VOKETI-155457 format. One record per atom (N, C-alpha, C): residue number from 0; residue in one letter; atom name; z, y, x negated. Coordinates in steps of 0.02 Angstrom, whole numbers, plus 50000, padded with zeros to 5 digits. Each point is the difference from the previous one (the first is absolute). Example, Ala and Ser with C-alpha at 12.3 -4.5 7.8 and 13.67 -1.06 7.14 Angstrom:
BEGIN
resi  resn  name  pz  py  px
0  A  N  50390  49716  49340 $
0  A  CA  50000  50059  50045 $
0  A  C  50000  50060  49955 $
1  S  N  49964  50053  50018 $
1  S  CA  50003  50059  49958 $
1  S  C  50037  50055  50039 $
// end
This chain:
BEGIN
resi  resn  name  pz  py  px
0  X  N  48008  49261  49839 $
0  X  CA  50031  49967  50052 $
0  X  C  50058  50054  50013 $
1  X  N  50023  49985  50076 $
1  X  CA  50061  50054  50009 $
1  X  C  50063  49962  50031 $
2  X  N  50037  50052  50027 $
2  X  CA  50065  49956  49977 $
2  X  C  50001  49964  50029 $
3  X  N  49984  50013  50080 $
3  X  CA  50002  49938  50054 $
3  X  C  49962  49941  49956 $
4  X  N  49938  49997  49975 $
4  X  CA  49975  49937  49968 $
4  X  C  50046  49975  49955 $
5  X  N  50007  50048  49945 $
5  X  CA  50082  49968  49973 $
5  X  C  50032  49943  50033 $
6  X  N  50041  50036  50029 $
6  X  CA  50025  49965  50039 $
6  X  C  50017  49934  50023 $
7  X  N  49930  50004  50045 $
7  X  CA  49973  49942  50020 $
7  X  C  49978  49932  49941 $
8  X  N  49975  50020  49950 $
8  X  CA  50010  49976  49933 $
8  X  C  50058  49972  49988 $
9  X  N  50045  50038  49984 $
9  X  CA  50055  49990  49960 $
9  X  C  50048  49924  50046 $
10  X  N  49987  50035  50065 $
10  X  CA  50033  49941  50059 $
10  X  C  49954  49936  50013 $
11  X  N  49943  49990  49975 $
11  X  CA  49960  49931  50010 $
11  X  C  50023  49991  49937 $
12  X  N  50004  50031  49919 $
12  X  CA  50007  49971  49942 $
12  X  C  50074  49938  50007 $
13  X  N  50031  50103  50015 $
13  X  CA  50098  49950  50002 $
13  X  C  50019  49918  50069 $
14  X  N  49928  50032  50057 $
14  X  CA  50024  49934  50022 $
14  X  C  50065  50064  50050 $
15  X  N  49971  50040  50011 $
15  X  CA  50087  50052  50057 $
15  X  C  49961  50028  50035 $
16  X  N  50031  49997  50068 $
16  X  CA  49976  50043  50053 $
16  X  C  49996  50080  49958 $
17  X  N  49939  50006  50060 $
17  X  CA  49963  50107  49963 $
17  X  C  50085  50007  50008 $
18  X  N  50012  50004  50078 $
18  X  CA  50047  50086  50001 $
18  X  C  50052  49996  49953 $
19  X  N  50040  49934  49960 $
19  X  CA  50043  49987  49959 $
19  X  C  49976  50044  49928 $
20  X  N  49912  49983  49990 $
20  X  CA  49991  50011  49946 $
20  X  C  49959  50085  50004 $
21  X  N  50017  49992  50028 $
21  X  CA  49997  50103  50035 $
21  X  C  50030  50017  49973 $
22  X  N  50068  50005  50014 $
22  X  CA  50081  50013  49998 $
22  X  C  50011  49994  49913 $
23  X  N  49976  49968  49968 $
23  X  CA  49998  49980  49952 $
23  X  C  49986  50072  49944 $
24  X  N  49880  50003  50026 $
24  X  CA  50006  50012  49948 $
24  X  C  50044  50080  50019 $
25  X  N  49972  50012  50077 $
25  X  CA  50049  50083  50004 $
25  X  C  50059  49997  49966 $
26  X  N  50064  49957  49986 $
26  X  CA  50036  50011  49951 $
26  X  C  49995  50017  49950 $
27  X  N  49948  49946  49996 $
27  X  CA  49974  50030  49920 $
27  X  C  49978  50068  49977 $
28  X  N  49982  50008  50034 $
28  X  CA  49954  50071  49984 $
28  X  C  50029  50060  50036 $
29  X  N  50078  49984  50053 $
29  X  CA  50037  50067  49981 $
29  X  C  50031  49999  49931 $
30  X  N  50031  49927  49989 $
30  X  CA  50061  49992  49923 $
30  X  C  49959  50046  49952 $
31  X  N  49955  49951  49977 $
31  X  CA  49946  50082  49962 $
31  X  C  49984  50052  49985 $
32  X  N  50007  50039  50088 $
32  X  CA  49987  50055  49986 $
32  X  C  50067  50025  49986 $
33  X  N  50046  49981  50050 $
33  X  CA  50077  50011  49993 $
33  X  C  50015  50024  49905 $
34  X  N  49983  49925  49955 $
34  X  CA  50005  49988  49962 $
34  X  C  49964  50079  49942 $
35  X  N  49951  50017  50029 $
35  X  CA  49944  50056  49981 $
35  X  C  50028  50063  50019 $
36  X  N  50012  49992  50047 $
36  X  CA  50042  50086  50033 $
36  X  C  50054  49984  49963 $
37  X  N  50056  49965  49956 $
37  X  CA  50039  50016  49961 $
37  X  C  50023  50004  49915 $
38  X  N  49902  50008  50005 $
38  X  CA  49976  50000  49941 $
38  X  C  50037  49941  49936 $
39  X  N  50001  49938  50027 $
39  X  CA  50003  49955  49964 $
39  X  C  49923  49939  50012 $
40  X  N  49989  49967  49956 $
40  X  CA  49971  49971  50014 $
40  X  C  49988  49886  49979 $
41  X  N  49941  49987  50064 $
41  X  CA  50004  49921  50000 $
41  X  C  49949  49971  49964 $
42  X  N  50027  49954  49984 $
42  X  CA  49970  49947  49955 $
42  X  C  49995  49984  50001 $
43  X  N  49940  49926  50015 $
43  X  CA  49989  49938  50039 $
43  X  C  49972  49959  49911 $
44  X  N  50044  49958  49969 $
44  X  CA  49957  50004  49961 $
44  X  C  49914  49950  50006 $
45  X  N  49960  50004  49985 $
45  X  CA  49964  49964  49997 $
45  X  C  49948  50051  50013 $
46  X  N  50010  50024  50072 $
46  X  CA  49969  50049  50064 $
46  X  C  49982  50081  49987 $
47  X  N  50058  50032  49984 $
47  X  CA  49985  50045  49943 $
47  X  C  50065  50053  50049 $
48  X  N  50038  50068  49983 $
48  X  CA  50020  50025  49989 $
48  X  C  49986  50082  50061 $
49  X  N  50039  50010  50043 $
49  X  CA  49980  50035  50032 $
49  X  C  50084  50065  49988 $
50  X  N  49946  50067  49978 $
50  X  CA  50079  50039  49959 $
50  X  C  49977  50074  50038 $
51  X  N  50004  50060  49977 $
51  X  CA  49993  50064  50005 $
51  X  C  49957  50031  49951 $
52  X  N  49969  50032  50023 $
52  X  CA  50005  50077  49919 $
52  X  C  49963  50062  50034 $
53  X  N  50013  50037  49939 $
53  X  CA  50025  50080  50025 $
53  X  C  49946  50042  49968 $
54  X  N  49981  50022  50068 $
54  X  CA  49938  50055  49970 $
54  X  C  50022  50065  50002 $
55  X  N  49984  50023  49934 $
55  X  CA  49994  50072  49997 $
55  X  C  49965  50054  50040 $
56  X  N  50035  50038  50021 $
56  X  CA  49968  50071  50051 $
56  X  C  49908  50025  49942 $
57  X  N  49969  50018  50040 $
57  X  CA  49929  50006  49972 $
57  X  C  49988  50023  50026 $
58  X  N  49951  50025  49989 $
58  X  CA  49936  50058  50025 $
58  X  C  49933  49979  50007 $
59  X  N  49977  50003  50075 $
59  X  CA  49959  49943  50036 $
59  X  C  49942  50052  50029 $
60  X  N  49943  49983  49998 $
60  X  CA  49908  50056  50025 $
60  X  C  49996  49935  50068 $
61  X  N  50019  50085  50045 $
61  X  CA  49959  49952  50065 $
61  X  C  49924  49998  49997 $
62  X  N  49996  49936  49985 $
62  X  CA  49917  50005  50026 $
62  X  C  49954  50052  50038 $
63  X  N  50001  49990  50037 $
63  X  CA  49998  50060  50052 $
63  X  C  49971  50063  50022 $
64  X  N  50067  50025  49965 $
64  X  CA  49994  50064  50003 $
64  X  C  50036  50032  49903 $
65  X  N  49976  49935  49972 $
65  X  CA  50001  50029  49916 $
65  X  C  50094  50048  49986 $
66  X  N  50037  50004  50059 $
66  X  CA  50037  50039  50014 $
66  X  C  50085  49957  49939 $
67  X  N  50014  50023  49955 $
67  X  CA  50048  49947  49950 $
67  X  C  50053  50002  50048 $
68  X  N  50061  49962  50001 $
68  X  CA  50055  49965  50038 $
68  X  C  50050  49960  49940 $
69  X  N  50082  50017  50041 $
69  X  CA  50038  49967  49950 $
69  X  C  50025  49931  50019 $
70  X  N  49979  49942  49958 $
70  X  CA  50031  49954  50046 $
70  X  C  50051  49971  49976 $
71  X  N  50066  50003  50044 $
71  X  CA  50064  49969  49992 $
71  X  C  50009  49958  49962 $
72  X  N  50059  49981  49954 $
72  X  CA  50007  49930  49984 $
72  X  C  50048  49953  50035 $
73  X  N  49972  49964  49984 $
73  X  CA  50035  49946  50070 $
73  X  C  49982  49920  49952 $
74  X  N  50053  49967  50046 $
74  X  CA  50022  49932  49983 $
74  X  C  49943  49941  50011 $
75  X  N  49967  49936  49999 $
75  X  CA  49950  49989  50025 $
75  X  C  50007  49935  49993 $
76  X  N  49991  49947  50023 $
76  X  CA  50007  49918  49999 $
76  X  C  49942  49990  49951 $
77  X  N  49981  49924  49969 $
77  X  CA  49980  49998  49942 $
77  X  C  50002  49937  50021 $
78  X  N  49951  49956  49995 $
78  X  CA  50029  49923  49961 $
78  X  C  49961  49984  49953 $
79  X  N  50022  49952  49952 $
79  X  CA  49980  49988  49939 $
79  X  C  50002  49917  50015 $
80  X  N  49941  49969  49980 $
80  X  CA  49980  49930  49988 $
80  X  C  50022  49926  49962 $
81  X  N  50017  49974  50008 $
81  X  CA  50042  49955  49951 $
81  X  C  49960  49952  49982 $
82  X  N  50025  49975  49925 $
82  X  CA  49921  49961  49965 $
82  X  C  49978  49929  50039 $
83  X  N  50059  49950  50049 $
83  X  CA  49980  49975  50022 $
83  X  C  49956  49994  50063 $
84  X  N  50002  50078  50048 $
84  X  CA  49944  50014  50024 $
84  X  C  49957  50047  49987 $
85  X  N  49992  50006  49941 $
85  X  CA  49952  50029  49954 $
85  X  C  49957  49976  50009 $
86  X  N  49991  49918  49933 $
86  X  CA  49989  49945  50008 $
86  X  C  49968  49955  50059 $
87  X  N  50036  49994  50077 $
87  X  CA  49972  49985  50035 $
87  X  C  49947  50033  50030 $
88  X  N  49985  50065  49976 $
88  X  CA  49956  50060  50040 $
88  X  C  49918  49961  49931 $
89  X  N  50024  50003  49962 $
89  X  CA  49937  49990  49954 $
89  X  C  49915  49982  50029 $
// end
């Protein structure tokens, strides 16, 4: 399912206009992104938690040439599914 299909599915389920639903989904994505950018987590009880994880600097290898290179430290977004979501997927 892509974003367009998700918006249509939510609109149908919530009996909303597609345009209004698209604004809502975009607002959700923007809000979660901003919170993660500011190193804060977003928890939706029963669904899961969006957070950031710090990856330390490490040495990698270019698979084509075999040359070692340094991969810089960075923060990456992570999602941990909640118990309710895990139980529904079983």
